[in-house]
N, C-alpha and C positions, 0 to 999 in steps of 0.2 A: 498595872494598870491595860497597856493596850493590849499585853498577850493572856489576858485574865478573861478578855474581852472575846476573842476570838478564839479561846479556849470554850465560852459559852457559844456559841457560832461551831463550832465542831462535836459538840457537846448536838447540841440543834443535828448538827443531821448525820448523826451518828446514831441515830433516834429514828431517823428514818421522815424526820421533823413534825413528830409529836413527843411534843414535852405539855402531858396533861398534865390539868392542876397546877401547874408549875408554871402558866402562862406570864402568869403577876411578877410572877421573880423574877422570872426571866431576862422584862422589861423591863424595872426594875436597876437590877445589880448593872444587865445590858448597860443601861446607861448611867448609872454609875464611874463604870470603869471609863465608859467614855469621856465624858465631863475630868474625870480623874488623870484620862492621858494626855487630855489639852487637848481633844480631838472635837471639840465640843463647848460650848457656852450655857452658861444659861440662859440669853435669849433665845439661843437656838435648841435648846430644853425636849420644850414639846415640838417642836417641826423635825425633832429628830426621833421622838417616842415612835409620832406619825411612820414616819420610816423605817423605823425596828417593827411595828408590826405588821409592814407590809410585808419586809425577810424573813421573821417569822410567820409570817401567818396566823396574825393573832386578828383581824377583820378590825372594822374601824375602830380606833382610838377613841374612844370614848369620856377612858374614866381621868382625868388629869388635877381633879381630887386628892387624887391616890396617891402621886408623885408631888405635893406641896411639902411634905419632909424634904424630898431629893432633890430642890427645887429652892427649898430655905438654902441646905446644904451645901448647896451650889455658889451660891451668893453670900456664906459666907467664905469659901472656899475661896472665889476669885477678890473678896475681899484680902487678901489672908495671910485669915482669923488660921488658928491651927488650934486644937483638942492634946490634952495630956492625959495623960492615963500611963498610969507606974511609972512613973517619971521621966515616962517618953513623949516626946511634940508627935503630933497624929495631923496629917490633912485631917478641914473641916468635913470632907469626903466622908464613907461611912469605907475601913481600908478592913473586910471581914478577911478568916483565916480562908487557910483553904480546909479544915476539916470540917466550919464552916461550911463553906460553898461544897462540900462531899455531902455530906447527910443534908443540906437540905433541896440537891439535886438528882440525891443517891447517885451519885456516879460510881463507878465499880470500878472493880481494877483492871478488867480490863478494858475497862475503856479511858481510868487513867494512864495506860499507856499509850494512850492515842492522844493527850493532850500536853502542853506542852510547861503550863505553872500550875495548875491545879490540879494538887498529886498530892497522895498522903502520906504519910513516913516510910512506908513499905517502898514505896514504888521511885518515892529518894534516894534509900536506900542502894532500890536496885541501879539505877540511874548510876550511882556512884560507886558499886564497886566494878558497873561499867568499863564506869575512864578509869578507872583504879586501874582496872585490866589493859587498857589501849592504851595508858602511860605507859607499861610495864614490854607491850611491844610494840611500843618505839623504840625505849631505851633499849631496844633487843632480844630481852626472856622468850620464851619456845614456853609453848602451850607444857600444861602439867604433859597429858601425855604427849607430846612429842621428847618433853626429860623420860617419862618411867622408860619410851623404848629405846634413847640413847642410850639408858643406862643397863638395861638389855645385854645390848649388843656388845659393851663396853664386857659384861661379865662372863658372854659367851667366850668373847675375844680373851680372852684373862684367861680361864678352861682351856683353851684352843695351841697358847702359848705356855699356860704350866702342864699341859699334858708332853708340848714339846722340849719337856727339860727348865727350862727358862726359872729365875728367879722370882723369887713373890716381887724385890727391891726392883731389879729391872724394869717387870711388867709393868707395876706401876708405872715406872718413869717413862715408857714404850708409850701408856694408853693416856697419860699425864693427869692421873688420880693415886690418892695415897697410898699409900702399902698399907694401910686399915681397908681401905678400902676390894682393895685388893684381897687382901686377909676374908672378907667376909664373902666373899665371891665362890668362896667353896663349903 
């Protein structure tokens, strides 16, 4: 929840401090994530709303009534109540899907690349590909270009050795490749 709050703050900064037409959702979700993370409680919620209004330059906080549902949810959350949905238990506070936040705030793919947790499927897949690639590099795997360059150099060397009269089997042993690979070089 804290990282989602930080993503909303980052989004606000990325947009130059302009979240036009979305000031109340920004305040609402920021407060929700503050409560969910345990960084504040229901007794301090309205004080945090005032502080967030200052941080986001939303003017004076005067819309206490619009947060009454969130306050009630915070009260349930602090009492340890949960909500069951599709057989799973969730905290009494709101736990939106990333897609909900992405749609609500119209978060672009470029913006998602700069966020930590509020990301869509495409960005999730891209990060997983990068993570897997890094694991392969750490395990000693080389880049595709390096691999292809090394293969090209081995082909050139195989042709040079063959021109010198060496057999394909001997070339394969010298280069540490299979005889079929040497045969394919010609």
